[in-house]
Every structure is written in C-alpha cells, then in structure tokens.
All heavy atoms as an XYZ file, in Angstrom:
699
protein
N     -35.346     -5.723     -7.070
C     -34.534     -4.553     -7.021
C     -33.129     -4.860     -6.542
O     -32.988     -5.648     -5.594
C     -35.173     -3.474     -6.112
C     -34.433     -2.185     -6.094
S     -35.246     -0.812     -5.233
C     -36.617     -0.522     -6.341
N     -32.135     -4.358     -7.188
C     -30.725     -4.570     -6.747
C     -30.227     -3.278     -6.098
O     -30.484     -2.193     -6.603
C     -29.825     -4.861     -7.986
C     -30.254     -6.142     -8.689
C     -30.005     -7.406     -7.829
O     -29.172     -7.390     -6.922
O     -30.645     -8.428     -8.105
N     -29.561     -3.444     -5.003
C     -29.098     -2.282     -4.231
C     -27.565     -2.185     -4.324
O     -26.842     -3.126     -4.152
C     -29.518     -2.390     -2.749
O     -30.903     -2.533     -2.662
C     -29.094     -1.127     -1.978
N     -27.117     -0.983     -4.625
C     -25.726     -0.627     -4.778
C     -25.349      0.371     -3.712
O     -26.082      1.347     -3.460
C     -25.395     -0.004     -6.188
C     -25.675     -1.040     -7.258
C     -23.975      0.496     -6.272
C     -25.581     -0.512     -8.665
N     -24.205      0.115     -3.058
C     -23.691      1.125     -2.056
C     -22.548      1.864     -2.698
O     -21.586      1.259     -3.153
C     -23.193      0.337     -0.781
C     -22.548      1.192      0.265
C     -23.496      2.259      0.818
C     -22.037      0.291      1.425
N     -22.697      3.158     -2.746
C     -21.658      4.065     -3.251
C     -20.960      4.703     -2.035
O     -21.625      5.401     -1.247
C     -22.219      5.155     -4.189
C     -21.114      6.069     -4.689
C     -22.936      4.500     -5.346
N     -19.661      4.466     -1.918
C     -18.933      5.018     -0.740
C     -17.774      5.939     -1.306
O     -16.900      5.521     -1.975
C     -18.277      3.875      0.080
C     -17.591      4.430      1.273
C     -19.291      2.817      0.387
N     -17.965      7.205     -1.013
C     -16.979      8.190     -1.471
C     -17.147      9.466     -0.621
O     -18.261      9.813     -0.231
C     -17.181      8.491     -2.961
C     -15.925      9.046     -3.611
O     -15.468     10.157     -3.200
O     -15.399      8.398     -4.448
N     -16.026     10.131     -0.378
C     -16.109     11.380      0.393
C     -16.328     12.614     -0.438
O     -16.346     13.738      0.084
C     -14.894     11.543      1.288
C     -13.572     11.588      0.494
O     -13.575     11.220     -0.698
O     -12.569     11.919      1.109
N     -16.467     12.448     -1.746
C     -16.728     13.571     -2.655
C     -18.135     13.556     -3.165
O     -18.550     12.579     -3.850
C     -15.711     13.556     -3.842
C     -14.303     13.780     -3.365
C     -13.297     13.879     -4.508
O     -13.715     14.375     -5.618
O     -12.132     13.523     -4.335
N     -18.864     14.593     -2.944
C     -20.251     14.714     -3.382
C     -20.437     14.578     -4.886
O     -21.333     13.920     -5.342
C     -20.878     16.049     -2.904
C     -22.302     16.294     -3.293
C     -23.209     15.284     -2.705
C     -22.728     17.690     -2.839
N     -19.484     15.107     -5.638
C     -19.536     15.018     -7.072
C     -19.561     13.570     -7.574
O     -20.252     13.249     -8.536
C     -18.373     15.751     -7.754
C     -18.443     17.278     -7.607
O     -19.507     17.776     -7.171
O     -17.411     17.928     -7.871
N     -18.791     12.721     -6.917
C     -18.752     11.312     -7.311
C     -20.115     10.669     -7.138
O     -20.594      9.880     -7.969
C     -17.676     10.540     -6.510
C     -17.759      9.052     -6.772
C     -16.275     11.077     -6.898
N     -20.763     10.979     -6.029
C     -22.119     10.464     -5.771
C     -23.108     10.916     -6.855
O     -23.893     10.117     -7.407
C     -22.628     10.864     -4.383
C     -21.896     10.222     -3.263
N     -22.234      8.981     -2.787
C     -20.820     10.603     -2.551
C     -21.457      8.653     -1.764
N     -20.573      9.643     -1.611
N     -23.022     12.202     -7.187
C     -23.975     12.757     -8.192
C     -23.727     12.145     -9.540
O     -24.665     11.777    -10.224
C     -23.810     14.278     -8.208
C     -24.309     14.932     -6.925
C     -24.010     16.392     -6.841
O     -23.097     16.947     -7.505
N     -24.755     17.152     -6.064
N     -22.460     12.041     -9.938
C     -22.144     11.475    -11.290
C     -22.532      9.999    -11.392
O     -23.070      9.543    -12.371
C     -20.633     11.691    -11.584
C     -20.223     10.857    -12.792
C     -20.375     13.126    -11.853
N     -22.273      9.275    -10.301
C     -22.653      7.846    -10.243
C     -24.126      7.697    -10.355
O     -24.654      6.850    -11.138
C     -22.123      7.147     -8.961
O     -20.718      7.335     -8.922
C     -22.450      5.705     -8.986
N     -24.873      8.464     -9.565
C     -26.323      8.446     -9.627
C     -26.864      8.746    -11.004
O     -27.747      8.066    -11.582
C     -26.950      9.387     -8.582
C     -28.421      9.325     -8.425
C     -28.834     10.247     -7.347
C     -30.363     10.208     -7.112
N     -30.812     11.049     -6.055
N     -26.275      9.772    -11.615
C     -26.726     10.199    -12.976
C     -26.382      9.114    -13.988
O     -27.208      8.793    -14.886
C     -26.027     11.485    -13.371
C     -26.354     12.061    -14.768
C     -27.814     12.403    -14.822
C     -25.446     13.271    -15.017
N     -25.200      8.485    -13.907
C     -24.843      7.531    -14.898
C     -25.581      6.197    -14.762
O     -25.724      5.465    -15.747
C     -23.303      7.232    -14.805
O     -23.003      6.639    -13.581
N     -26.120      5.919    -13.587
C     -26.922      4.704    -13.425
C     -28.400      4.896    -13.494
O     -29.170      3.933    -13.456
C     -26.589      4.042    -12.036
C     -25.111      3.603    -11.840
C     -24.893      3.140    -10.438
C     -24.765      2.555    -12.826
N     -28.821      6.148    -13.667
C     -30.254      6.482    -13.732
C     -30.919      5.660    -14.862
O     -30.514      5.665    -15.996
C     -30.363      7.962    -14.007
C     -31.860      8.423    -13.967
C     -31.947      9.959    -14.129
C     -33.373     10.358    -14.107
N     -33.491     11.790    -14.239
N     -32.013      5.015    -14.515
C     -32.744      4.265    -15.496
C     -32.230      2.898    -15.853
O     -32.843      2.163    -16.566
N     -31.038      2.600    -15.387
C     -30.387      1.291    -15.669
C     -31.081      0.189    -14.931
O     -31.378      0.331    -13.762
C     -28.898      1.370    -15.367
C     -28.096      0.131    -15.699
C     -27.976      0.006    -17.202
C     -26.673      0.259    -15.107
N     -31.243     -0.918    -15.633
C     -31.772     -2.128    -15.022
C     -30.772     -3.234    -15.133
O     -30.096     -3.331    -16.157
C     -33.061     -2.547    -15.661
C     -34.220     -1.590    -15.409
C     -35.518     -2.042    -16.052
C     -36.571     -1.027    -15.815
N     -37.681     -1.520    -15.063
N     -30.701     -4.089    -14.151
C     -29.807     -5.241    -14.210
C     -30.717     -6.504    -14.130
O     -31.465     -6.664    -13.202
C     -28.776     -5.251    -13.041
C     -27.873     -4.033    -13.163
C     -27.986     -6.559    -13.016
C     -26.824     -3.957    -12.123
N     -30.627     -7.305    -15.157
C     -31.451     -8.475    -15.289
C     -32.928     -8.159    -15.059
O     -33.700     -8.870    -14.453
C     -31.030     -9.534    -14.275
C     -29.596    -10.104    -14.424
C     -29.181    -11.004    -13.294
C     -29.402    -10.792    -15.755
N     -33.316     -7.011    -15.667
C     -34.707     -6.515    -15.582
C     -35.114     -5.891    -14.249
O     -36.236     -5.539    -14.048
N     -34.133     -5.749    -13.354
C     -34.423     -5.225    -12.027
C     -33.964     -3.748    -11.942
O     -32.874     -3.442    -12.403
C     -33.773     -6.018    -10.947
C     -34.252     -7.441    -10.862
C     -33.533     -8.171     -9.769
N     -33.860     -9.590     -9.831
C     -33.132    -10.539     -9.307
N     -32.001    -10.257     -8.693
N     -33.534    -11.790     -9.350
N     -34.736     -2.888    -11.285
C     -34.366     -1.520    -11.042
C     -33.213     -1.513    -10.004
O     -33.033     -2.450     -9.206
C     -35.573     -0.764    -10.462
C     -36.637     -0.510    -11.491
O     -36.282     -0.377    -12.679
O     -37.798     -0.542    -11.114
N     -32.493     -0.432    -10.062
C     -31.371     -0.227     -9.083
C     -31.802      0.740     -7.971
O     -32.474      1.718     -8.213
C     -30.163      0.370     -9.808
C     -29.500     -0.467    -10.844
C     -28.305      0.270    -11.426
C     -29.045     -1.813    -10.261
N     -31.411      0.387     -6.801
C     -31.524      1.260     -5.604
C     -30.134      1.638     -5.196
O     -29.307      0.772     -4.963
C     -32.252      0.552     -4.501
C     -32.419      1.390     -3.263
O     -32.638      2.618     -3.368
N     -32.259      0.767     -2.117
N     -29.856      2.979     -5.098
C     -28.512      3.385     -4.767
C     -28.531      3.990     -3.333
O     -29.339      4.879     -3.050
C     -27.999      4.437     -5.785
C     -28.011      3.840     -7.143
C     -26.631      4.885     -5.345
C     -27.649      4.827     -8.256
N     -27.671      3.424     -2.499
C     -27.481      3.911     -1.148
C     -26.125      4.567     -1.086
O     -25.158      4.122     -1.699
C     -27.553      2.737     -0.116
C     -27.254      3.223      1.264
C     -28.947      2.088     -0.176
N     -26.021      5.735     -0.428
C     -24.826      6.496     -0.355
C     -24.233      6.541      1.030
O     -24.932      6.564      2.035
C     -25.103      7.966     -0.794
C     -25.613      8.012     -2.231
N     -24.816      8.081     -3.313
C     -26.903      8.019     -2.690
C     -25.548      8.155     -4.371
N     -26.793      8.107     -4.055
N     -22.867      6.500      1.092
C     -22.132      6.716      2.308
C     -20.968      7.641      1.993
O     -20.324      7.487      1.013
C     -21.681      5.354      2.878
N     -20.662      8.568      2.911
C     -19.655      9.574      2.693
C     -18.303      9.224      3.338
O     -17.298      9.877      3.182
C     -20.058     10.898      3.296
C     -21.266     11.485      2.573
O     -21.406     11.193      1.344
O     -22.130     12.132      3.203
N     -18.307      8.021      4.089
C     -17.075      7.644      4.755
C     -17.079      6.099      4.965
O     -18.117      5.482      4.848
C     -16.935      8.331      6.091
O     -17.963      7.841      6.944
N     -15.932      5.579      5.287
C     -15.832      4.134      5.579
C     -16.730      3.822      6.824
O     -17.413      2.783      6.838
C     -14.409      3.718      5.791
N     -16.704      4.665      7.820
C     -17.497      4.464      8.990
C     -18.982      4.413      8.678
O     -19.738      3.562      9.146
C     -17.191      5.530     10.038
N     -19.468      5.354      7.869
C     -20.839      5.373      7.456
C     -21.219      4.141      6.615
O     -22.267      3.597      6.780
C     -21.111      6.660      6.693
C     -22.607      6.916      6.412
C     -22.860      8.177      5.705
O     -22.126      9.192      5.917
O     -23.835      8.226      4.934
N     -20.276      3.729      5.768
C     -20.530      2.573      4.959
C     -20.638      1.311      5.846
O     -21.529      0.469      5.580
C     -19.384      2.349      3.953
N     -19.807      1.201      6.857
C     -19.922      0.063      7.731
C     -21.264      0.010      8.470
O     -21.842     -1.042      8.648
C     -18.799      0.048      8.739
C     -18.714     -1.234      9.558
C     -17.474     -1.384     10.392
O     -16.664     -0.396     10.530
O     -17.325     -2.481     10.930
N     -21.795      1.111      8.800
C     -23.121      1.221      9.416
C     -24.164      0.692      8.417
O     -25.046     -0.089      8.792
C     -23.492      2.641      9.913
C     -22.564      3.074     11.059
C     -24.947      2.773     10.207
C     -22.610      4.547     11.389
N     -24.062      1.113      7.175
C     -25.022      0.604      6.154
C     -24.899     -0.881      5.991
O     -25.899     -1.609      5.856
C     -24.733      1.312      4.819
C     -25.086      2.779      4.818
C     -26.552      3.052      4.851
O     -27.393      2.230      4.745
N     -26.872      4.309      5.075
N     -23.649     -1.403      6.000
C     -23.461     -2.824      5.785
C     -23.989     -3.605      6.967
O     -24.629     -4.615      6.762
C     -21.905     -3.078      5.598
C     -21.495     -2.499      4.223
C     -21.613     -4.590      5.712
C     -19.987     -2.332      4.108
N     -23.847     -3.076      8.140
C     -24.383     -3.767      9.368
C     -25.901     -3.670      9.460
O     -26.514     -4.415     10.242
C     -23.753     -3.199     10.653
C     -22.267     -3.560     10.728
C     -21.640     -3.267     12.087
C     -21.830     -1.864     12.571
N     -21.036     -1.563     13.833
N     -26.492     -2.825      8.673
C     -27.962     -2.596      8.740
C     -28.741     -3.753      8.229
O     -30.004     -3.826      8.489
C     -28.355     -1.336      7.954
O     -28.273     -1.627      6.519
N     -28.116     -4.680      7.525
C     -28.818     -5.818      7.007
C     -29.241     -5.703      5.584
O     -29.808     -6.648      5.013
N     -29.034     -4.572      4.986
C     -29.364     -4.405      3.534
C     -28.496     -5.351      2.729
O     -27.291     -5.423      2.979
C     -29.121     -2.901      3.072
C     -30.043     -1.980      3.813
C     -29.286     -2.815      1.539
C     -29.733     -0.480      3.570
N     -29.095     -6.022      1.806
C     -28.327     -6.919      0.951
C     -27.811     -6.121     -0.306
O     -28.591     -5.948     -1.205
C     -29.233     -8.123      0.502
C     -29.684     -8.996      1.640
C     -28.477     -9.671      2.296
O     -27.613    -10.174      1.700
N     -28.466     -9.641      3.615
N     -26.570     -5.746     -0.284
C     -26.014     -4.984     -1.374
C     -25.485     -5.964     -2.470
O     -24.824     -6.922     -2.158
C     -24.862     -4.117     -0.903
C     -25.295     -3.028     -0.002
C     -25.045     -3.114      1.408
C     -25.995     -1.915     -0.468
C     -25.475     -2.058      2.259
C     -26.430     -0.908      0.369
C     -26.125     -0.995      1.717
N     -25.850     -5.652     -3.697
C     -25.367     -6.439     -4.844
C     -23.905     -6.071     -5.120
O     -23.116     -6.948     -5.438
C     -26.192     -6.192     -6.059
N     -23.573     -4.787     -4.994
C     -22.261     -4.263     -5.299
C     -21.939     -3.107     -4.420
O     -22.850     -2.315     -4.043
C     -22.166     -3.820     -6.780
C     -20.854     -3.152     -7.092
C     -22.445     -4.931     -7.732
N     -20.665     -2.932     -4.047
C     -20.189     -1.743     -3.364
C     -19.192     -1.030     -4.317
O     -18.222     -1.668     -4.729
C     -19.530     -2.094     -2.003
C     -20.511     -2.730     -1.077
C     -18.951     -0.796     -1.436
C     -19.865     -3.212      0.248
N     -19.435      0.186     -4.640
C     -18.491      1.028     -5.376
C     -17.763      1.862     -4.329
O     -18.324      2.723     -3.686
C     -19.215      1.952     -6.367
C     -20.104      1.235     -7.379
C     -20.810      2.275     -8.244
C     -19.284      0.280     -8.279
N     -16.519      1.528     -4.123
C     -15.775      1.955     -2.952
C     -14.531      2.799     -3.299
O     -13.640      2.292     -3.970
C     -15.355      0.748     -2.083
C     -14.552      0.982     -0.835
C     -15.236      1.925      0.110
C     -14.233     -0.370     -0.209
N     -14.480      4.002     -2.825
C     -13.302      4.855     -2.997
C     -12.206      4.315     -2.024
O     -12.481      4.025     -0.888
C     -13.623      6.305     -2.604
C     -12.476      7.251     -2.866
O     -11.565      6.942     -3.603
O     -12.598      8.380     -2.358
N     -11.011      4.243     -2.525
C      -9.892      3.741     -1.666
C      -9.426      4.778     -0.711
O      -9.249      4.521      0.454
C      -8.695      3.249     -2.551
C      -7.516      2.861     -1.724
C      -9.141      2.022     -3.411
N      -9.283      6.019     -1.205
C      -8.768      7.113     -0.354
C      -9.865      8.024      0.063
O     -10.447      8.715     -0.737
C      -7.694      7.913     -1.154
C      -7.110      9.022     -0.274
C      -6.550      7.026     -1.660
N     -10.160      7.984      1.388
C     -11.149      8.885      1.939
C     -10.578      9.508      3.160
O      -9.721     10.400      3.042
C     -12.419      8.101      2.273
C     -13.160      7.627      0.990
S     -14.630      6.691      1.363
C     -13.999      5.138      2.016
N     -11.003      9.119      4.338
C     -10.522      9.757      5.609
C      -9.013      9.560      5.735
O      -8.293     10.398      6.326
C     -11.177      9.151      6.854
C     -12.661      9.087      6.857
C     -13.251      7.790      6.348
O     -13.196      7.600      5.155
O     -13.730      6.987      7.128
N      -8.528      8.390      5.294
C      -7.081      8.122      5.263
C      -6.740      7.537      3.909
O      -7.634      7.221      3.123
C      -6.715      7.085      6.364
O      -7.443      5.892      6.076
C      -7.084      7.601      7.768
N      -5.461      7.346      3.651
C      -5.003      6.811      2.361
C      -5.522      5.381      2.086
O      -5.650      4.983      0.941
C      -3.485      6.775      2.276
C      -2.854      8.114      2.172
C      -1.296      7.983      2.039
O      -0.760      6.892      2.126
O      -0.716      9.080      1.872
N      -5.786      4.692      3.149
C      -6.236      3.261      3.001
C      -7.587      2.978      3.646
O      -7.901      1.843      3.915
C      -5.178      2.318      3.551
C      -4.847      2.593      4.992
O      -5.348      3.554      5.566
O      -4.094      1.801      5.551
N      -8.384      4.008      3.785
C      -9.720      3.811      4.421
C     -10.566      2.752      3.691
O     -11.198      1.939      4.285
C     -10.471      5.128      4.493
N     -10.546      2.823      2.338
C     -11.335      1.880      1.559
C     -10.795      0.436      1.668
O     -11.572     -0.503      1.822
N      -9.446      0.295      1.690
C      -8.878     -1.044      1.818
C      -9.154     -1.606      3.214
O      -9.425     -2.795      3.345
C      -7.385     -0.972      1.579
C      -6.990     -0.534      0.132
C      -5.495     -0.428     -0.009
C      -7.566     -1.504     -0.920
N      -9.103     -0.752      4.213
C      -9.445     -1.201      5.564
C     -10.879     -1.669      5.663
O     -11.192     -2.584      6.385
C      -9.144     -0.088      6.601
C      -7.668      0.126      6.835
O      -6.847     -0.802      6.617
N      -7.262      1.311      7.175
N     -11.807     -0.952      4.928
C     -13.174     -1.296      4.955
C     -13.371     -2.694      4.319
O     -14.118     -3.518      4.755
C     -14.036     -0.288      4.249
C     -15.537     -0.555      4.170
C     -16.138     -0.778      5.591
C     -16.277      0.473      3.437
N     -12.651     -2.920      3.185
C     -12.697     -4.236      2.580
C     -12.327     -5.326      3.539
O     -12.984     -6.333      3.655
C     -11.810     -4.331      1.283
C     -11.701     -5.744      0.792
C     -12.325     -3.416      0.190
N     -11.259     -5.067      4.273
C     -10.773     -6.056      5.304
C     -11.870     -6.326      6.330
O     -12.114     -7.477      6.725
C      -9.492     -5.581      5.922
C      -8.905     -6.572      6.860
C      -7.534     -6.126      7.395
C      -6.935     -7.167      8.305
N      -5.615     -6.809      8.788
N     -12.524     -5.239      6.798
C     -13.598     -5.430      7.807
C     -14.765     -6.196      7.202
O     -15.329     -7.062      7.870
C     -14.087     -4.069      8.270
C     -13.165     -3.364      9.233
C     -13.750     -2.034      9.655
C     -12.805     -1.302     10.623
N     -13.319      0.011     11.000
N     -15.116     -5.864      5.957
C     -16.231     -6.602      5.346
C     -15.939     -8.098      5.244
O     -16.746     -8.918      5.567
C     -16.548     -5.998      3.924
C     -17.139     -4.638      4.053
C     -17.485     -6.909      3.160
C     -17.163     -3.846      2.767
N     -14.737     -8.402      4.819
C     -14.309     -9.818      4.590
C     -14.080    -10.585      5.898
O     -14.498    -11.684      6.046
C     -13.078     -9.890      3.705
C     -13.253     -9.326      2.318
C     -14.290    -10.110      1.519
N     -14.265     -9.628      0.137
C     -15.352     -9.361     -0.536
N     -16.496     -9.499     -0.014
N     -15.280     -8.965     -1.833
N     -13.380     -9.909      6.843
C     -12.997    -10.636      8.068
C     -13.925    -10.409      9.235
O     -14.458    -11.390      9.774
C     -11.569    -10.201      8.430
C     -10.543    -10.637      7.437
C      -9.096    -10.132      7.714
O      -8.930     -9.555      8.831
O      -8.223    -10.288      6.835
N     -14.152     -9.177      9.587
C     -15.051     -8.893     10.749
C     -16.481     -9.299     10.490
O     -17.119     -9.929     11.346
C     -14.957     -7.417     11.130
C     -15.751     -6.994     12.297
C     -15.620     -5.520     12.558
C     -16.517     -5.055     13.648
N     -16.470     -3.614     13.861
N     -17.010     -8.915      9.324
C     -18.412     -9.226      8.994
C     -18.587    -10.517      8.249
O     -19.695    -10.920      7.921
C     -19.036     -8.055      8.230
C     -18.970     -6.753      8.955
N     -19.677     -6.533     10.120
C     -18.260     -5.630      8.735
C     -19.451     -5.314     10.553
N     -18.540     -4.772      9.745
N     -17.452    -11.193      7.967
C     -17.383    -12.487      7.261
C     -18.268    -12.535      6.006
O     -19.062    -13.457      5.796
C     -17.777    -13.566      8.265
C     -16.827    -13.687      9.402
C     -17.117    -14.828     10.349
O     -18.173    -15.456     10.234
N     -16.234    -15.056     11.274
N     -18.180    -11.492      5.209
C     -18.940    -11.398      3.985
C     -17.947    -11.469      2.826
O     -17.326    -10.531      2.432
C     -19.722    -10.112      3.954
C     -20.662    -10.071      2.769
O     -20.431    -10.741      1.775
N     -21.722     -9.265      2.862
N     -17.838    -12.705      2.270
C     -17.010    -12.890      1.073
C     -17.760    -12.905     -0.198
O     -17.156    -13.111     -1.262
C     -16.239    -14.222      1.274
C     -15.265    -14.194      2.414
O     -14.556    -13.219      2.539
N     -15.234    -15.178      3.266
N     -19.094    -12.744     -0.132
C     -19.868    -12.831     -1.384
C     -20.088    -11.518     -2.017
O     -20.248    -11.481     -3.258
C     -21.193    -13.505     -1.012
C     -21.043    -14.966     -0.563
C     -22.354    -15.595     -0.207
O     -23.397    -15.094     -0.643
O     -22.302    -16.627      0.460
N     -20.126    -10.413     -1.257
C     -20.470     -9.160     -1.885
C     -19.391     -8.710     -2.821
O     -18.222     -8.870     -2.530
C     -20.711     -8.052     -0.764
C     -21.338     -6.835     -1.404
C     -19.448     -7.727     -0.042
C     -21.992     -5.928     -0.389
N     -19.750     -8.165     -3.950
C     -18.808     -7.694     -4.954
C     -18.433     -6.274     -4.601
O     -19.262     -5.439     -4.337
C     -19.474     -7.738     -6.337
C     -19.759     -9.100     -6.837
C     -20.797     -9.011     -7.928
N     -21.463    -10.300     -8.161
C     -22.486    -10.753     -7.536
N     -23.081    -10.089     -6.598
N     -23.017    -11.961     -7.839
N     -17.090     -6.045     -4.604
C     -16.577     -4.738     -4.258
C     -15.733     -4.219     -5.419
O     -14.795     -4.910     -5.821
C     -15.745     -4.792     -2.953
C     -16.557     -5.290     -1.774
C     -15.120     -3.376     -2.646
C     -15.751     -5.570     -0.530
N     -16.082     -3.057     -5.905
C     -15.304     -2.413     -6.937
C     -14.579     -1.230     -6.361
O     -15.192     -0.316     -5.842
C     -16.210     -1.950     -8.108
C     -16.925     -3.175     -8.706
C     -15.399     -1.214     -9.160
C     -17.996     -2.839     -9.750
N     -13.269     -1.337     -6.326
C     -12.450     -0.219     -5.751
C     -12.289      0.862     -6.793
O     -11.986      0.600     -7.970
C     -11.065     -0.772     -5.341
C     -11.132     -1.777     -4.241
C      -9.687     -2.313     -3.971
C     -11.688     -1.214     -2.919
N     -12.454      2.120     -6.309
C     -12.287      3.286     -7.223
C     -11.308      4.233     -6.509
O     -11.179      4.324     -5.357
C     -13.623      3.984     -7.367
C     -14.664      3.082     -7.952
C     -16.047      3.561     -8.073
N     -16.483      4.900     -7.667
C     -17.582      5.426     -7.993
N     -18.408      4.821     -8.789
N     -17.924      6.597     -7.566
N     -10.503      4.881     -7.404
C      -9.525      5.861     -6.916
C      -9.714      7.167     -7.608
O     -10.330      7.250     -8.643
C      -8.102      5.381     -7.101
O      -7.840      5.133     -8.493
C      -7.837      4.101     -6.336
C-alpha cells in the first residue's frame, strides 16, 4: 500500500482529491490517503513515522508561505530529502 498525505485548508480539495484517486493503484498497490488541514497538522503526521510516498501540499494555508515553510522543515529539520512533494496552489 502506498500512502499519500494531502495537506490543504479547504475541505473541498480533500474531497475532490479523494474522489479522483478512488480505486487508483500504483504499481499494483492500493492507495491510502491521509489528510491534514494545516502545515502544523501535516508536520505531526510526518513525525508520526508513516512512510509517505507523496505529499500533495497547498502552498497558501495559514500564511502565504505555510506550504513552502513546511517543505523547508521536511528537508532541513526532519532531514527528509527523499519524499516527493507536489506543491499545489
């Protein structure tokens, strides 16, 4: 199973993403979608030890650069250069 983290402060984005990925398999593996409504909540998920294949990350949430700041934390503070991050606006 591949796990995707969706980070966005708009509920509609979570619902549309879940709907669009429903039933999709990657390399024959089912997808597990984890949701976070803020950069702070996403950081908690990342620190939880879940191995995310991809993060779909909104750039503008609590602040204009909340998503970009989260990328910096992931790369520098958590020293994770392997996780794929797709920025969304």
